[in-house]
VOGU-3710 file (C-alpha; in Angstrom, 3 decimals, decimal comma):
1> mlvigsgpgg> 55,230/-25,892/15,398  55,163/-23,046/12,885  58,086/-20,614/12,847  57,740/-17,233/11,122  61,238/-16,188/10,050  64,350/-18,240/9,232  67,039/-16,129/10,897  69,261/-17,452/13,729  66,404/-17,589/16,277  63,889/-19,137/13,884
11> qkaaiaaakl> 66,325/-21,765/12,562  67,312/-22,988/16,019  63,706/-23,057/17,253  62,635/-25,103/14,223  65,525/-27,577/14,407  65,221/-27,995/18,188  61,493/-28,800/17,888  62,201/-31,203/14,997  64,841/-33,018/17,101  62,156/-33,455/19,765
21> grrvavvdrp> 59,950/-35,254/17,237  57,541/-32,431/16,333  56,251/-31,630/12,845  57,746/-28,239/12,044  57,396/-25,675/9,274  59,219/-22,389/8,648  57,828/-19,440/6,685  60,112/-16,860/5,055  60,533/-14,907/1,836  62,354/-16,951/-0,833
31> dmvggvsiht> 65,138/-14,361/-1,079  65,627/-14,166/2,709  66,351/-17,735/3,804  68,661/-17,268/6,777  67,093/-13,916/7,608  68,625/-10,480/7,933  71,640/-12,034/9,689  72,693/-13,815/6,487  71,659/-11,252/3,871  72,174/-7,723/5,217
41> gtipsktlre> 73,414/-8,025/8,799  75,948/-10,146/10,641  77,403/-12,363/7,908  77,817/-9,868/5,020  79,123/-7,077/7,262  81,686/-9,344/8,961  82,731/-10,821/5,599  83,084/-7,297/4,209  85,312/-6,451/7,172  87,599/-9,416/6,405
51> avlyltgltq> 87,809/-8,341/2,750  88,679/-4,783/3,798  91,421/-5,956/6,161  92,886/-8,311/3,558  92,827/-5,968/0,561  94,006/-2,830/2,404  96,761/-4,696/4,249  95,892/-2,511/7,245  96,862/-5,030/9,914  100,264/-5,645/8,300
61> rdlygqsyrl> 101,454/-2,032/8,230  103,325/-2,233/11,532  105,458/-4,924/9,872  105,799/-3,681/6,296  105,396/0,093/6,585  102,483/2,537/6,483  102,346/2,514/2,681  101,761/-1,267/2,522  98,623/-2,167/0,585  97,699/-5,430/-1,120
71> keditvadlt> 95,586/-3,736/-3,818  95,858/-0,091/-4,806  92,431/0,654/-6,254  89,890/-1,363/-4,295  86,507/-1,512/-6,007  83,105/-2,477/-4,643  83,293/-5,583/-6,847  86,481/-6,627/-5,006  84,669/-6,318/-1,684  81,351/-7,920/-2,624
81> artqhvvsre> 82,783/-10,972/-4,418  83,816/-12,532/-1,109  80,575/-11,480/0,582  78,348/-12,995/-2,114  80,288/-16,257/-1,986  79,920/-16,587/1,801  76,227/-15,608/1,797  75,473/-18,160/-0,931  77,254/-20,931/0,975  75,495/-20,039/4,239
91> vdvirsqlsr> 72,059/-20,141/2,580  72,872/-23,607/1,211  73,946/-24,775/4,688  70,697/-23,529/6,266  68,510/-25,111/3,573  70,397/-28,385/4,060  70,001/-28,291/7,860  66,250/-27,661/7,635  65,829/-30,386/5,007  67,931/-32,888/6,955
101> nrvalyagtg> 65,726/-32,353/10,006  62,557/-32,643/7,875  61,512/-29,069/8,528  59,158/-27,850/5,789  60,201/-24,479/4,329  57,371/-22,368/2,879  58,331/-19,466/0,607  56,292/-16,329/1,259  55,128/-14,034/4,036  52,840/-14,847/6,928
111> rfvdphtval> 50,103/-12,966/8,793  47,842/-14,122/11,592  44,238/-15,095/10,893  43,602/-16,305/14,452  45,839/-17,403/17,392  46,546/-20,817/15,829  46,409/-19,973/12,103  48,719/-18,072/9,766  47,870/-17,073/6,196  50,835/-17,738/3,912
121> qeaggderll> 51,082/-15,296/0,994  53,160/-17,173/-1,563  55,512/-15,493/-4,009  53,169/-16,273/-6,918  50,254/-14,508/-5,224  48,424/-17,609/-3,956  47,353/-17,774/-0,321  47,059/-20,825/1,910  46,322/-21,348/5,605  48,776/-23,017/7,993
131> saeniviatg> 47,698/-24,091/11,477  49,934/-25,144/14,373  49,754/-26,008/18,033  52,661/-23,617/18,764  53,870/-20,607/16,806  57,246/-18,857/17,096  57,642/-15,289/15,813  61,233/-14,699/14,669  60,777/-11,951/12,077  63,794/-9,859/13,087
141> trparpdsva> 64,257/-6,155/12,495  65,036/-3,607/9,800  66,950/-0,309/10,086  64,872/2,491/11,616  64,468/5,372/9,154  63,655/8,897/10,401  60,690/10,354/8,457  62,565/13,641/8,003  65,303/12,012/5,881  64,860/11,251/2,155
151> fdgrtvmdsd> 66,658/7,929/1,666  67,598/7,021/-1,911  69,755/3,951/-1,187  72,740/5,426/-3,075  73,861/8,676/-1,460  71,604/8,600/1,625  71,570/5,045/2,970  70,769/2,842/5,923  72,876/-0,097/7,135  71,056/-2,491/4,761
161> nvlsvervpr> 71,719/-0,759/1,453  75,231/0,398/2,360  76,253/-3,134/1,326  75,185/-2,418/-2,257  76,916/0,959/-2,575  78,053/1,564/-6,191  81,563/2,755/-5,311  83,683/3,406/-2,247  82,832/7,005/-1,265  85,713/9,441/-0,874
171> smvivgagvi> 83,928/11,011/2,088  81,082/9,810/4,268  78,930/10,934/7,189  77,733/8,221/9,562  74,848/9,231/11,804  74,886/7,186/15,014  77,859/5,898/17,004  76,308/2,602/18,079  77,691/-0,836/17,253  76,640/-0,858/13,571
181> gmeyasmfaa> 77,684/2,752/12,990  81,151/2,231/14,452  81,711/-1,034/12,573  81,011/0,668/9,235  82,962/3,781/10,239  85,989/1,505/10,811  85,575/-0,277/7,486  85,151/2,789/5,299  87,968/4,631/7,099  90,247/1,640/6,424
191> lgskvtvvek> 89,282/1,864/2,736  90,420/5,491/2,700  87,080/7,287/3,019  87,133/10,485/5,065  84,536/9,578/7,702  82,658/11,924/10,039  80,621/10,325/12,829  77,712/12,353/14,220  76,238/11,248/17,564  73,756/13,103/19,783
201> ragmldmcdv> 75,116/11,440/22,930  78,339/12,579/24,601  80,226/9,402/23,647  80,068/6,078/21,865  79,615/2,439/22,833  78,971/3,346/26,469  78,505/-0,331/27,403  82,236/-0,902/26,852  85,285/-0,366/29,042  86,373/3,312/28,984
211> evieslkyhl> 90,032/2,475/28,299  89,037/0,269/25,348  86,864/3,024/23,860  89,667/5,558/24,226  91,968/3,154/22,358  89,384/2,706/19,576  88,964/6,491/19,239  92,729/6,868/18,949  92,908/4,264/16,171  89,968/5,706/14,247
221> rdlavtfrfg> 91,308/9,258/14,499  94,586/7,859/13,136  92,503/6,713/10,119  91,209/10,324/9,736  87,796/9,740/11,363  86,235/12,915/12,797  83,804/12,684/15,730  80,961/15,126/16,333  79,536/14,134/19,717  76,609/15,990/21,312
231> etvaaverhp> 75,360/16,939/17,849  71,956/16,297/16,262  71,249/16,179/12,518  68,699/18,815/11,481  68,573/17,920/7,772  70,325/15,961/5,028  70,377/17,690/1,663  71,063/15,877/-1,621  72,851/17,881/-4,301  74,273/16,957/-7,732
241> rgtltvlesg> 77,805/17,087/-6,301  77,074/15,145/-3,113  75,309/15,529/0,205  75,241/18,233/2,847  74,496/17,198/6,428  73,196/20,155/8,427  73,533/19,936/12,210  71,299/21,737/14,699  74,375/23,616/15,925  74,665/25,176/12,458
251> kkipadavmy> 77,608/23,097/11,218  77,442/21,771/7,661  79,300/18,628/6,621  79,793/17,926/2,889  80,238/14,291/1,851  79,742/11,878/-1,038  77,367/9,765/1,039  75,448/9,623/4,327  74,679/6,438/6,256  72,069/6,384/9,010
261> sagrqgmtde> 72,502/3,941/11,864  69,647/5,069/14,099  68,546/1,842/15,748  66,327/-0,974/14,490  62,580/-1,451/13,977  60,858/-4,801/14,612  59,301/-6,316/11,482  55,846/-6,890/12,947  53,689/-4,374/11,061  52,504/-6,929/8,467
271> ldlgkaglsa> 51,792/-9,788/10,904  48,264/-8,693/11,903  49,237/-9,310/15,520  45,828/-8,129/16,757  44,146/-11,199/15,253  46,335/-13,389/17,440  45,632/-11,289/20,526  49,083/-9,679/20,460  50,521/-6,181/20,139  53,913/-4,559/19,568
281> dargrikvdd> 55,454/-1,375/20,995  56,369/1,746/19,006  59,628/0,080/17,865  57,761/-3,019/16,637  59,022/-5,181/19,507  56,998/-7,951/21,151  56,966/-8,429/24,925  57,845/-11,911/26,238  58,390/-13,601/29,607  61,544/-15,404/30,757
291> ryrtevehiy> 60,547/-18,426/28,629  60,085/-16,255/25,488  56,320/-16,747/25,693  54,133/-13,835/24,575  50,830/-12,776/26,164  49,250/-15,658/24,237  50,379/-18,870/25,933  51,190/-20,954/22,824  52,863/-18,133/20,823  56,545/-17,417/21,411
301> avgdvigfpa> 58,840/-14,663/20,104  62,646/-14,774/19,848  65,547/-12,815/18,402  65,815/-9,135/17,559  62,016/-8,735/17,460  61,938/-8,934/21,287  64,659/-6,295/21,736  67,888/-6,349/23,787  70,426/-7,898/23,440  69,479/-8,486/19,764
311> laatsmeqgr> 72,549/-10,558/18,896  72,676/-13,540/16,538  74,281/-15,619/19,300  71,628/-14,859/21,929  68,844/-15,227/19,342  69,968/-18,798/18,616  69,819/-19,711/22,302  66,424/-18,005/22,688  65,066/-20,042/19,775  66,273/-23,309/21,273
321> aaayhacgep> 64,918/-22,428/24,729  61,513/-21,404/23,336  61,189/-24,652/21,375  62,134/-26,756/24,403  59,610/-24,961/26,575  56,853/-25,287/23,959  57,562/-29,019/23,692  57,641/-29,553/27,461  61,367/-30,342/27,444  63,430/-29,198/30,487
331> vgemshlqpi> 65,719/-26,271/29,649  68,098/-24,292/31,833  68,065/-20,503/31,989  70,411/-18,637/29,675  73,564/-17,587/31,507  73,824/-13,906/32,384  77,452/-14,126/31,240  76,843/-13,329/27,595  79,898/-12,237/25,607  79,536/-9,099/23,525
341> giytipeisf> 81,521/-8,833/20,284  81,908/-5,601/18,318  83,614/-5,949/14,934  85,237/-2,543/14,696  88,847/-2,292/13,505  90,431/-3,363/15,882  87,662/-5,541/17,314  86,281/-5,364/20,853  84,842/-8,081/23,052  83,930/-8,314/26,709
351> vgrtedqlte> 82,056/-10,369/29,283  80,998/-9,354/32,780  81,095/-5,882/34,274  83,189/-2,799/33,479  85,322/-0,776/35,892  82,676/1,965/35,962  79,872/-0,493/36,770  81,872/-2,086/39,590  82,782/1,328/41,019  79,151/2,440/40,864
361> dsvpfevgis> 78,100/-0,749/42,691  80,880/-0,239/45,302  82,480/-3,565/44,383  86,266/-3,600/45,007  88,444/-4,960/42,190  92,010/-5,204/40,988  93,086/-4,841/37,368  95,441/-7,124/35,473  96,557/-6,072/31,982  98,437/-7,787/29,168
371> ryrelargqi> 99,441/-5,914/26,019  99,861/-7,634/22,671  103,182/-5,884/22,093  104,596/-7,939/25,007  103,500/-11,194/23,371  105,562/-13,038/20,788  102,348/-13,746/18,824  101,489/-10,043/18,927  104,868/-9,248/17,296  104,440/-12,042/14,738
381> igdshgmlkl> 101,011/-10,828/13,544  101,948/-7,143/13,738  99,413/-6,084/16,379  101,220/-3,891/18,902  98,092/-2,111/20,148  95,877/-4,946/21,399  95,267/-5,574/25,077  93,486/-7,895/27,506  92,158/-6,625/30,843  91,023/-8,789/33,763
391> lvspedrtll> 88,968/-7,345/36,629  89,567/-9,507/39,701  87,818/-9,601/43,082  90,371/-9,137/45,905  87,996/-10,985/48,253  87,570/-14,341/46,532  89,885/-13,858/43,489  87,098/-14,595/40,976  86,900/-12,764/37,651  84,382/-9,901/37,630
401> gvhcfgtgat> 84,947/-8,858/34,032  87,152/-9,562/31,011  87,742/-6,911/28,328  89,695/-7,459/25,113  90,713/-5,079/22,334  92,620/-6,153/19,234  93,086/-9,070/16,843  90,985/-12,101/17,729  89,230/-10,384/20,661  85,886/-12,060/19,902
411> elihigqsvm> 87,562/-15,485/19,977  89,766/-14,867/23,023  86,893/-13,708/25,222  85,485/-17,232/25,514  88,397/-18,343/27,706  87,446/-15,711/30,273  83,752/-16,511/29,841  84,406/-20,197/30,594  86,460/-19,453/33,706  83,792/-17,042/34,979
421> gcggtvdylv> 80,944/-19,419/34,153  82,590/-22,237/36,115  83,313/-19,978/39,094  87,056/-20,197/38,535  89,594/-17,818/40,042  92,486/-15,802/38,672  94,785/-18,472/40,157  93,562/-20,988/37,584  94,881/-18,696/34,832  98,179/-18,171/36,679
431> davfnyptla> 98,775/-21,920/36,962  97,453/-22,899/33,508  99,819/-23,667/30,624  98,939/-21,913/27,358  100,301/-22,751/23,925  103,233/-20,519/22,950  103,324/-18,295/20,999  99,598/-17,435/21,158  97,388/-14,478/21,976  95,686/-16,686/24,593
441> esykiaalda> 98,892/-16,404/26,610  97,698/-12,863/27,396  95,405/-14,412/30,046  98,390/-15,733/32,016  100,262/-12,432/31,829  97,200/-10,392/32,851  96,492/-12,868/35,674  100,076/-12,578/36,956  99,791/-8,778/36,786  96,604/-8,859/38,893
451> tnklrqiahi> 97,915/-11,373/41,465  101,190/-9,461/41,882  99,158/-6,355/42,740  96,983/-8,322/45,173  100,118/-9,737/46,829  101,558/-6,245/47,209  98,360/-4,990/48,852  98,363/-7,964/51,236  102,045/-7,426/52,058  101,564/-3,740/52,933
461> gd> 98,441/-4,606/54,917  100,431/-7,087/57,016
//
């Protein structure tokens, strides 16, 4: 098996095939081992978030006062030191895992010569041919850049080069209120930047629970974030004293920097897909079936390059499943209960359906809520705004959705995911004993809230 790309999907495909006794090789640029996830995406952005929270003392202000700050003048060097350390360690871990499983790692870029052969362009300029029975495309994506915008990587940036910004901007415009845009809006607002978010849609993060999004808006507005929904950028002008973002409505927004977060583009344009009998859509994405097989039977594609959900976690599972299928190994279907984690400040995570989706589908539900301020652990860590929401079926008492907002949301969600995945009911959470004091205890409180409401409905009905 030959894997093009060493990101989360490519790594797991390669290692899974190696565990099944296949000879495996991975092709990637020498400076991109681990893929976009390690170098410009998931890992550096989440590490940056931790550095921001630590150095600004933001999460401790409910305890020590609104003026509390660990470091007064936070520099880019302060923020990137932690990021560089983590990225370096992660690259070492990936190299070690591939080596331990006897996966050959070729440094360079690959392009198809025919359906079974890839030309490897090595860093030194030499070219060699690699042939394989099965090929997995895991090239990932890059930020989409509108042709009308003149990016310079310093004052007008995308989500890749925002990580190498020279200084923390005093003011910033973020174009796009998707997951990446809102994560960076949170971070820079926490650092003290005056952030304006411009979004052509009427709202943000529309896949999330409405109550959670309203809470996030409240917190970000408290950090001086301004939202311009229903607005489209007409032009971005660079001037000696900063940037001027001109909206189609006529508004002009001055700022030190502009960051575009306008979706992602699949990195397939240099693969010569046509020579393998493949093609990509306008966004560079490759179409696959439910086994991650492309139109060519022995070529698979996994990760962001195949589109939604484009998460590191799902990409890993796609890579494993593709490798198993290619090697004739039985593999179950990926569960539809995939947790979504959004690393805004505070963070958001959910699994299952939202209230709006259930209402639209005419599915009855009851709501159980627990607020962090009612938890001893919530008081200890200084998070009085977090919450956990359970959506419960009144018919069979199963969980229809779990939504969490606040500290540790992306960790907590897996309890709800496990209960849902095993077909458990809200009664399991009522009867379970949770460590005290913990945030996990919020499940018991929310479950009691929901069952008390269900009991009341039953009592009145009788």
